[in-house]
Backbone atoms as SQL, in Angstrom:
CREATE TABLE atoms (id INTEGER PRIMARY KEY, chain TEXT, resi INTEGER, resn TEXT, atom TEXT, x REAL, y REAL, z REAL);
INSERT INTO atoms VALUES
  (1, 'A', 1, 'MET', 'N', 0.846, -1.181, 0.000),
  (2, 'A', 1, 'MET', 'CA', 0.000, 0.000, 0.000),
  (3, 'A', 1, 'MET', 'C', 0.889, 1.240, 0.000),
  (4, 'A', 2, 'SER', 'N', 0.652, 2.099, -0.975),
  (5, 'A', 2, 'SER', 'CA', 1.514, 3.269, -1.111),
  (6, 'A', 2, 'SER', 'C', 1.043, 4.409, -0.213),
  (7, 'A', 3, 'PHE', 'N', 1.845, 5.434, -0.148),
  (8, 'A', 3, 'PHE', 'CA', 1.531, 6.568, 0.706),
  (9, 'A', 3, 'PHE', 'C', 0.273, 7.280, 0.213),
  (10, 'A', 4, 'ASN', 'N', 0.132, 7.391, -1.104),
  (11, 'A', 4, 'ASN', 'CA', -1.053, 8.052, -1.659),
  (12, 'A', 4, 'ASN', 'C', -2.321, 7.267, -1.334),
  (13, 'A', 5, 'ASP', 'N', -2.240, 5.947, -1.372),
  (14, 'A', 5, 'ASP', 'CA', -3.397, 5.123, -1.015),
  (15, 'A', 5, 'ASP', 'C', -3.782, 5.356, 0.447),
  (16, 'A', 6, 'LEU', 'N', -2.779, 5.474, 1.295),
  (17, 'A', 6, 'LEU', 'CA', -3.040, 5.701, 2.712),
  (18, 'A', 6, 'LEU', 'C', -3.735, 7.048, 2.925),
  (19, 'A', 7, 'ILE', 'N', -3.239, 8.073, 2.236),
  (20, 'A', 7, 'ILE', 'CA', -3.847, 9.409, 2.365),
  (21, 'A', 7, 'ILE', 'C', -5.285, 9.383, 1.851),
  (22, 'A', 8, 'ALA', 'N', -5.500, 8.712, 0.729),
  (23, 'A', 8, 'ALA', 'CA', -6.857, 8.659, 0.162),
  (24, 'A', 8, 'ALA', 'C', -7.805, 7.925, 1.106),
  (25, 'A', 9, 'THR', 'N', -7.336, 6.825, 1.682),
  (26, 'A', 9, 'THR', 'CA', -8.181, 6.063, 2.610),
  (27, 'A', 9, 'THR', 'C', -8.494, 6.882, 3.856),
  (28, 'A', 10, 'LEU', 'N', -7.467, 7.570, 4.379),
  (29, 'A', 10, 'LEU', 'CA', -7.684, 8.386, 5.566),
  (30, 'A', 10, 'LEU', 'C', -8.676, 9.511, 5.295),
  (31, 'A', 11, 'SER', 'N', -8.536, 10.184, 4.166),
  (32, 'A', 11, 'SER', 'CA', -9.453, 11.282, 3.865),
  (33, 'A', 11, 'SER', 'C', -10.863, 10.754, 3.646),
  (34, 'A', 12, 'PHE', 'N', -10.970, 9.552, 3.076),
  (35, 'A', 12, 'PHE', 'CA', -12.282, 8.940, 2.874),
  (36, 'A', 12, 'PHE', 'C', -12.946, 8.633, 4.213),
  (37, 'A', 13, 'VAL', 'N', -12.168, 8.033, 5.129),
  (38, 'A', 13, 'VAL', 'CA', -12.705, 7.707, 6.451),
  (39, 'A', 13, 'VAL', 'C', -13.085, 8.984, 7.198),
  (40, 'A', 14, 'VAL', 'N', -12.247, 10.004, 7.111),
  (41, 'A', 14, 'VAL', 'CA', -12.533, 11.258, 7.799),
  (42, 'A', 14, 'VAL', 'C', -13.803, 11.896, 7.245),
  (43, 'A', 15, 'SER', 'N', -13.990, 11.827, 5.933),
  (44, 'A', 15, 'SER', 'CA', -15.193, 12.420, 5.356),
  (45, 'A', 15, 'SER', 'C', -16.438, 11.658, 5.787),
  (46, 'A', 16, 'ILE', 'N', -16.340, 10.322, 5.885),
  (47, 'A', 16, 'ILE', 'CA', -17.485, 9.527, 6.356),
  (48, 'A', 16, 'ILE', 'C', -17.791, 9.870, 7.818),
  (49, 'A', 17, 'LEU', 'N', -16.735, 9.958, 8.643),
  (50, 'A', 17, 'LEU', 'CA', -16.941, 10.298, 10.045),
  (51, 'A', 17, 'LEU', 'C', -17.538, 11.698, 10.173),
  (52, 'A', 18, 'GLY', 'N', -17.089, 12.628, 9.335),
  (53, 'A', 18, 'GLY', 'CA', -17.638, 13.978, 9.374),
  (54, 'A', 18, 'GLY', 'C', -19.108, 13.990, 9.001),
  (55, 'A', 19, 'THR', 'N', -19.485, 13.182, 7.999),
  (56, 'A', 19, 'THR', 'CA', -20.891, 13.109, 7.601),
  (57, 'A', 19, 'THR', 'C', -21.739, 12.535, 8.730),
  (58, 'A', 20, 'ILE', 'N', -21.250, 11.463, 9.368),
  (59, 'A', 20, 'ILE', 'CA', -21.990, 10.854, 10.475),
  (60, 'A', 20, 'ILE', 'C', -22.126, 11.851, 11.627),
  (61, 'A', 21, 'ALA', 'N', -21.044, 12.565, 11.940),
  (62, 'A', 21, 'ALA', 'CA', -21.088, 13.539, 13.027),
  (63, 'A', 21, 'ALA', 'C', -22.072, 14.659, 12.708),
  (64, 'A', 22, 'THR', 'N', -22.120, 15.077, 11.437),
  (65, 'A', 22, 'THR', 'CA', -23.060, 16.128, 11.049),
  (66, 'A', 22, 'THR', 'C', -24.493, 15.662, 11.228),
  (67, 'A', 23, 'ILE', 'N', -24.777, 14.425, 10.810),
  (68, 'A', 23, 'ILE', 'CA', -26.133, 13.887, 10.942),
  (69, 'A', 23, 'ILE', 'C', -26.518, 13.774, 12.416),
  (70, 'A', 24, 'ILE', 'N', -25.589, 13.260, 13.230),
  (71, 'A', 24, 'ILE', 'CA', -25.884, 13.090, 14.657),
  (72, 'A', 24, 'ILE', 'C', -26.124, 14.451, 15.315),
  (73, 'A', 25, 'SER', 'N', -25.280, 15.429, 14.997),
  (74, 'A', 25, 'SER', 'CA', -25.458, 16.745, 15.619),
  (75, 'A', 25, 'SER', 'C', -26.747, 17.397, 15.150),
  (76, 'A', 26, 'ALA', 'N', -27.147, 17.148, 13.891),
  (77, 'A', 26, 'ALA', 'CA', -28.414, 17.695, 13.407),
  (78, 'A', 26, 'ALA', 'C', -29.585, 17.067, 14.143),
  (79, 'A', 27, 'ILE', 'N', -29.496, 15.749, 14.400),
  (80, 'A', 27, 'ILE', 'CA', -30.568, 15.070, 15.137),
  (81, 'A', 27, 'ILE', 'C', -30.639, 15.610, 16.563),
  (82, 'A', 28, 'PHE', 'N', -29.472, 15.771, 17.205),
  (83, 'A', 28, 'PHE', 'CA', -29.461, 16.298, 18.574),
  (84, 'A', 28, 'PHE', 'C', -29.998, 17.722, 18.606),
  (85, 'A', 29, 'ALA', 'N', -29.618, 18.533, 17.627),
  (86, 'A', 29, 'ALA', 'CA', -30.095, 19.915, 17.597),
  (87, 'A', 29, 'ALA', 'C', -31.606, 19.951, 17.400),
  (88, 'A', 30, 'TYR', 'N', -32.126, 19.064, 16.553),
  (89, 'A', 30, 'TYR', 'CA', -33.571, 19.033, 16.316),
  (90, 'A', 30, 'TYR', 'C', -34.317, 18.608, 17.577),
  (91, 'A', 31, 'GLN', 'N', -33.808, 17.575, 18.248),
  (92, 'A', 31, 'GLN', 'CA', -34.446, 17.114, 19.481),
  (93, 'A', 31, 'GLN', 'C', -34.342, 18.183, 20.574),
  (94, 'A', 32, 'GLY', 'N', -33.196, 18.835, 20.673),
  (95, 'A', 32, 'GLY', 'CA', -33.035, 19.887, 21.664),
  (96, 'A', 32, 'GLY', 'C', -33.977, 21.049, 21.396),
  (97, 'A', 33, 'LEU', 'N', -34.180, 21.363, 20.118),
  (98, 'A', 33, 'LEU', 'CA', -35.093, 22.441, 19.763),
  (99, 'A', 33, 'LEU', 'C', -36.516, 22.083, 20.157),
  (100, 'A', 34, 'LYS', 'N', -36.905, 20.826, 19.922),
  (101, 'A', 34, 'LYS', 'CA', -38.258, 20.406, 20.308),
  (102, 'A', 34, 'LYS', 'C', -38.421, 20.448, 21.821),
  (103, 'A', 35, 'GLN', 'N', -37.393, 19.996, 22.578),
  (104, 'A', 35, 'GLN', 'CA', -37.468, 20.029, 24.032),
  (105, 'A', 35, 'GLN', 'C', -37.533, 21.472, 24.524),
  (106, 'A', 36, 'LEU', 'N', -36.755, 22.350, 23.900),
  (107, 'A', 36, 'LEU', 'CA', -36.755, 23.752, 24.297),
  (108, 'A', 36, 'LEU', 'C', -38.125, 24.378, 24.040),
  (109, 'A', 37, 'GLN', 'N', -38.737, 24.016, 22.909),
  (110, 'A', 37, 'GLN', 'CA', -40.068, 24.525, 22.594),
  (111, 'A', 37, 'GLN', 'C', -41.073, 24.046, 23.630),
  (112, 'A', 38, 'ALA', 'N', -41.034, 22.764, 23.954),
  (113, 'A', 38, 'ALA', 'CA', -41.962, 22.215, 24.936),
  (114, 'A', 38, 'ALA', 'C', -41.721, 22.846, 26.299),
  (115, 'A', 39, 'PHE', 'N', -40.464, 23.064, 26.640),
  (116, 'A', 39, 'PHE', 'CA', -40.147, 23.672, 27.928),
  (117, 'A', 39, 'PHE', 'C', -40.665, 25.103, 27.996),
  (118, 'A', 40, 'SER', 'N', -40.473, 25.869, 26.927),
  (119, 'A', 40, 'SER', 'CA', -40.909, 27.260, 26.951),
  (120, 'A', 40, 'SER', 'C', -42.432, 27.342, 26.944),
  (121, 'A', 41, 'GLU', 'N', -43.105, 26.346, 26.354),
  (122, 'A', 41, 'GLU', 'CA', -44.562, 26.355, 26.372),
  (123, 'A', 41, 'GLU', 'C', -45.079, 25.972, 27.752),
  (124, 'A', 42, 'SER', 'N', -44.424, 25.019, 28.416),
  (125, 'A', 42, 'SER', 'CA', -44.911, 24.540, 29.706),
  (126, 'A', 42, 'SER', 'C', -44.590, 25.549, 30.809),
  (127, 'A', 43, 'SER', 'N', -43.517, 26.315, 30.664),
  (128, 'A', 43, 'SER', 'CA', -43.145, 27.275, 31.707),
  (129, 'A', 43, 'SER', 'C', -43.133, 28.680, 31.117),
  (130, 'A', 44, 'ASN', 'N', -44.217, 29.032, 30.475),
  (131, 'A', 44, 'ASN', 'CA', -44.298, 30.338, 29.829),
  (132, 'A', 44, 'ASN', 'C', -44.240, 31.459, 30.852),
  (133, 'A', 45, 'TYR', 'N', -44.804, 31.218, 32.018),
  (134, 'A', 45, 'TYR', 'CA', -44.858, 32.277, 33.021),
  (135, 'A', 45, 'TYR', 'C', -43.495, 32.528, 33.662),
  (136, 'A', 46, 'LEU', 'N', -42.544, 31.563, 33.473),
  (137, 'A', 46, 'LEU', 'CA', -41.218, 31.756, 34.051),
  (138, 'A', 46, 'LEU', 'C', -40.324, 32.578, 33.120),
  (139, 'A', 47, 'ILE', 'N', -40.570, 32.442, 31.835),
  (140, 'A', 47, 'ILE', 'CA', -39.706, 33.105, 30.859),
  (141, 'A', 47, 'ILE', 'C', -40.286, 34.477, 30.533),
  (142, 'A', 48, 'GLU', 'N', -39.512, 35.497, 30.802),
  (143, 'A', 48, 'GLU', 'CA', -39.988, 36.840, 30.502),
  (144, 'A', 48, 'GLU', 'C', -39.805, 37.119, 29.013),
  (145, 'A', 49, 'PRO', 'N', -40.733, 37.876, 28.442),
  (146, 'A', 49, 'PRO', 'CA', -40.585, 38.205, 27.020),
  (147, 'A', 49, 'PRO', 'C', -39.368, 39.094, 26.802),
  (148, 'A', 50, 'PRO', 'N', -38.738, 38.984, 25.677),
  (149, 'A', 50, 'PRO', 'CA', -37.544, 39.799, 25.401),
  (150, 'A', 50, 'PRO', 'C', -37.902, 41.281, 25.379),
  (151, 'A', 51, 'ALA', 'N', -36.976, 42.081, 25.812),
  (152, 'A', 51, 'ALA', 'CA', -37.207, 43.527, 25.831),
  (153, 'A', 51, 'ALA', 'C', -37.268, 44.062, 24.397),
  (154, 'A', 52, 'PRO', 'N', -38.164, 44.969, 24.149),
  (155, 'A', 52, 'PRO', 'CA', -38.290, 45.522, 22.790),
  (156, 'A', 52, 'PRO', 'C', -37.101, 46.387, 22.405);
């Protein structure tokens, strides 16, 4: 296995890992957004409206 093959394989693996990490972080962000929405709806009286 040559050096170029090693670099190509490493960059391929890194790109796959980056794609998986992006998908996972998007799922976590979506779930966190839904939880934040539910939290702000359930405790509306605790959260003051933003100042104009």
